[in-house]
N, C-alpha and C positions, 0 to 999 in steps of 0.2 A: 504495501499501500505505499501511497503516495505521503509527504507533508498531510501530520491529520488539521484538518478543521479549525481552525479558532473556536470556531460554536460547539464543538463535542465535547461529548460529558467529560469526565475526569479517566473513567475508568468500566469497563463493560460492565454491565449489571450481574447479581447474585441470581442465576435463576431456578429453580426449581427444579426437579427430576422430575421426568414425566413418565410413569410405570406405560410400560409398552409401547419406551421409542426409543431408541439405540442409534446413536450415530456416530458414522464413520467418515473420513477423506483420505482420497488418496492424490494422485498425481499423473494425469490424463495429458499433459502437456499440449495443449491446446493451443499456447502462445509458446515463446521462448521465451518462460521464465524459473524463476528457481523458487517454484512455491506450491503449495496444491492447490489444485485447480475442480475438483470432484466430490460435490457433500453425499455419501450416501446415510437414508436412514431407512430403517428399520423398522417396523410395524407389528404390533400382536395381530395375529386371525380375529375376525371381530371390528378390525377399527372401520369407523365410516369417513365419509371425506363430501367436501363441500369447496364447492369453487369458482371465483370470480375471474373472468380476462379478459385481456382490449380487443375492442373493438375498433382497430386498425385493420383493414381488408388485405393489407399486406404480412399477413402476423404467421407465425412457423408453426413448422408441421407441429411441435409440442404443445401447443395454446389447442389448435385443431382437434388433436389426438385429446387432449386435456378434458375441454368441452362434452366431449362425448364421453366420454370415461366417467367425469363426476356425478351423470346422470349411474350412474348404477350403484351410485353410493357405498363402494367399498374400496378399502386402500390398506395394501401390505408395505408399501416402499416408494421413498423417494430419490430421485438424483435428481441434483443440479450441476450444471458444465458452467462450470466459467469462464472465459475468452472469446468463445465461439458462440455466438447466437443462435444458427442454424438455422438464421430465415432468410427465403428469397434465397430457397437452392433445389426448389422441385424434389422429384422423386428421390436425390440423394440424401437430400437431406431427411427425407421420410422414410428411407428404408435404415439411415442410422439411428433414427430414432425407433422404429419400431424392433433394429436388432438389441439395442440395451433394455427392454423391453423383456423381448423373450429372454435375454443371457439374466437378466435379474428375477422372472418368473420363473426360470427353470432352477432354479438356486433355492428358491422359498416351495416351490412347489403351490405354485399358487396361479392364476389367473392373470393373464396377460394385462388384462387391460386394469389390474387392481397395479399397477406401478405405473408411477408419473414420474413423466422430465421436464425437466427444464432446463435450458439453455439460456446465454444470455453474454453478450459480446462484440464482436461484428457480423458484421450483416454482410448476407450475399457469398461467404463460404462455407461449403460443404462441411459437415464433421467429420473429422479420418477415420472412417471406419476400424480400423487397426489402432488406433491411437482409444478408443470411446472400450474397446474388450480388456485392451490390456488396461483401461485406467478401473472400469468395474471390475473387472479379474479382484487389482489390490485392494480394490475397497469393501467388496468381500468379505474379505479373509482380513481387512485391519484392525487395530488393539480399537474399539470407543472412547472416543474424543469429547473433548467438553460444547458447548455450548457455542461459547467464543473463538474454537477451534472452526467449527460449522461455521459459521456468519461470515466470518473470515475468509474460506474458503470461495462461500460464493460470490464474493465483492469483485469489481470490476476495475474503475476511477475512485471509488470507494478509498478514502482516506482511515475512516473507523469499524472495528466491526459493531453490527448493531443487533441490540436481543432487548426485551420485556418480559416482564412474568405480573401475574396476580393471584389470586385464589376468591375461590368462593365458596358460599355453605349451599349443598343441594340436597336437599333431603333429613335434614343431617350430616350427611357427610362432606367433608371440608376436600373441591375438587382444586386443581392448580390447572394456569396457564402457562406457557409458553412463546414464546414466539423471536423469527428470527427474518432480517430480511437485509435484502442490498440496493440501489439506490442512490443516487446518486446527480447524474445526469440526462435525457433526456424521460425528462421527470412533465406529466399533465394528467390529468384526471380524466380517465375512460371505463371506468368500471376496476380496472386494477393501473397500480401507474407504476411498477418493477417486480422483485419477484421479493414474493412474500409467506410467509411460513409458519401458521401457529398449529397450535400443539395441547391441547388437553386430554385428561384422565377422565374427565367424566361421560354417562354414554348416554349416548344422544340420536335420535333416530337422524335420518338422513335428511328428511324434508326439513327437519327444524334447525337442524344446523347449517343446511342452505339459506331458510330463512333470515337466521341468525345473521351468517356471515357477509349475503348482503344487503341485510339493514344496518349493518356499523360499515359498511365503507362507506357510503352515501357522508356521511360527515367524516370521515377519517382519513382513510387511500382517494378517495377521492373528492377531497378539499384540499389539495395537496399540488403547487407547482413549483416549477423550480426555470423553465425554458419553455412552456408551452406542449412542446414534443411529447406522443405520445408513442411508446416505445409498440416493436412488430412484438411482444416476448411475453407482455404482461401478467402476471400471475401473481392469483393470491389462493393458495393452499389452505385449509383448517380441518384438519385431525381428531378424532377425538378415540382414544383406545378402550374407551370404556372398562379401566383396570380401578378406579377409584370406588366401583362395586356401590354405586347408586343406583333406584332403579332408575331404568333409562328414561330420560324423558324425550315424549314426544311430542308436547303442544307448550304455548309459551304460559299455558295456566297450571301446568304442574311445579309444586312448588320447588322454589330455589334453579328455575329457568330465567327469569330476569335476573339473575343474582346473576347467576355466567355470564347470560348475555352482557352484563355489565362488564362485567374482569375480561369478556372477549374484547367488547368496545375500547376496554381501558388498552389495554394491550396492542390493538391496533392503530389508538390514536397515537400514542405514544413511538410507536415505529412510523409511524408516518411522518410523525414531525424529527426524527432525529433523519431520516431520508433529506427532508429540506436542512437543516442544520451541515449537511452533509453535500448540499449543494453543491456541483461544480466548482470553485474561485469562490464562496460563500465567506463574506463575511460580517453579516447581517441574515438575527431571524427576525420573519414581516409576518405579524397577523396583521391582517383584513377585515375589519368590521362592517358591515355594509347592515346598516336598519330601514327601517318606512318606506323599505318598497313595496311595490302592489303586491309581492308574495314572498315562498321564500326563497321559489328555483327564480324570480327574478331577482333575487338580492346576491344570494348567488352565481349568477352570472352576471350580475356588474362586480363584485370581488374580485372577480377572475378577470376580467377585463385591465381591474385594475392592478390585478396581482401579475397578469403576465406583460403589464405594459413596458418595455424596454425605456423608453424616456422614467415613469416612476422606479423602476428598480436601479437606476443608473443615478436618478439624484439620492438617491439613501445612500449608495456607496458612496459618492463625496459630502456626504449629510449638509445635502444641501435640501433646506424649509423649501421646497416648488412644492408648492398645494395647487397652482395651476396645473403640473401636470395631473395631478388625481381628479380636477375639473373637467379636464380631456377627454382623462379613461372611461368617467360615468358618464359624459354624453356620449364617445364613442359604441357604449355597451350594446347599443340596439333596443334597452330598456326604456319602459316608463319613467323619465324626472323630469324635473322640471326647475332650469337654473335662480329661478328665483325665489321655492322655500331649499338648497341647497345647501348642506351642515357638513364641512368638513374637518376633521380632527388630527393631531399626533399626537399622540402619548392621551392625557389627558385635557390637552388644552385646546381648545377650541380656537380654529383657525382662522376660518368663512362660512357666514351664517345669511342666510336668507337671500344669497345670490355675491356678497358682499363680503368683505373682510372687514372680520369685528372692532368695534371701535375701540381704539387703541393697542391694537393688536404688538403686543412685544415679540420681538423671534426670540429672544434667548431662552426661555424653556426649552423653548420646541428645538435650538438647537442644542442645547443641553438634551435633550433624549434622543435626538438624534444620535448625537457618537456615542449612546451605547450598544451594544450587541443586539439586545431584543427591544423591536422596535413594535408600535403598534399604531395601526392606520386606520381613522372611520371616513364612515358618511353616511349622513342620514338624507333620507333624500325626502325626507315629509312627506312621504303617500301614503301609504296604508300602516300594517301590522308584518310585512316582511321582513325578515331577520333572515342571515347566511354570516359564515367565519371560514374563512381560509387562509392557506397558509404559504409563505413565499419566502424567498432570499432577496439579495441582494443582486446585480450583473455586474462584475471585473471584469478586468482586463483577463482573469486568471482562468474564466469560462472559455474565452478565446482560446489561450491558449494546452488548455488543458484536449479540446476540440480540434484545436488545428492539427496537435500531433498523434490523435487516437489510433490511428491505424498502426505508424510504430511500436 
């Protein structure tokens, strides 16, 4: 990994062990780097699975297959390759994925459809079958590893390993949730925004698990953006091993279902925000809150227009209180807005209201807020009750440097 982001947490969190989950890593050497680049997670029989995937129409074979596999609701293994996205690789790419699935299924004695594969990295290069076969073989016999090692292995331009954990009481039983994620660039909300994997030892029926993940995604993974680009490989999978021993949850009315959902959402939000904190070249973590819109959906579209604006992001990178750029972004969003009702704030300081700068506007406290690492921007449209919050980062020269040299 490259120089650690200034927005990174101090250390990788202590995550709970999830009964029925075994992690291993290996080297397939999909790129010329001296590091592990293949994570293998073995799951106990009876594990259920849910997933959300990119809507990018140029998606990878891994995504196409995964969409069908989650319909079966069962998962026995996960393989994640780093360094090669295997996207836009035609039948060769698909054959490589199917080879991996068959190899792992043969080892575990399970159905091929219970083996989930994800790949991340350069687009347009078929995954080498010989390296895939050798890498998987090494992973199947490797020693078990930590959550941190598994998270580090799936990274590409990530500067730190990302993980999060939580617990909940389900029907009198304590259950645990743990997740890892990779993502730094090509991040924009569209069903999912990177590669993320969440695991719980709770027993949950597949349909309810899918409902929980789909709902949790909206305000977490689908509410972040680094650069407005949606990857060809975006995937989030949620596995439930059932090893905690609780009575299987089948509906949201079951005792503890809401507590489990809250834990899953908490982990998803933490992971999503860590992706933003590791945005390529980022020096500022930015929360955009829009209120007073005609609907929540409208508020979210306005918030994303602000969050994705290069002019807003560069102004914040330069610690410039140029609130006119926020006004511009609101106006270009294509959503109902009224210039003469609009109000803008940075941190807790309102800089404009009712279409005008506030009386006696003092830029000093706003400038002080912008010198920090965690920045808050607000826009009140004054039209209704709709509200939304999204998270993004600033845009610096670092983003250009990383992406100009990405393939090398």
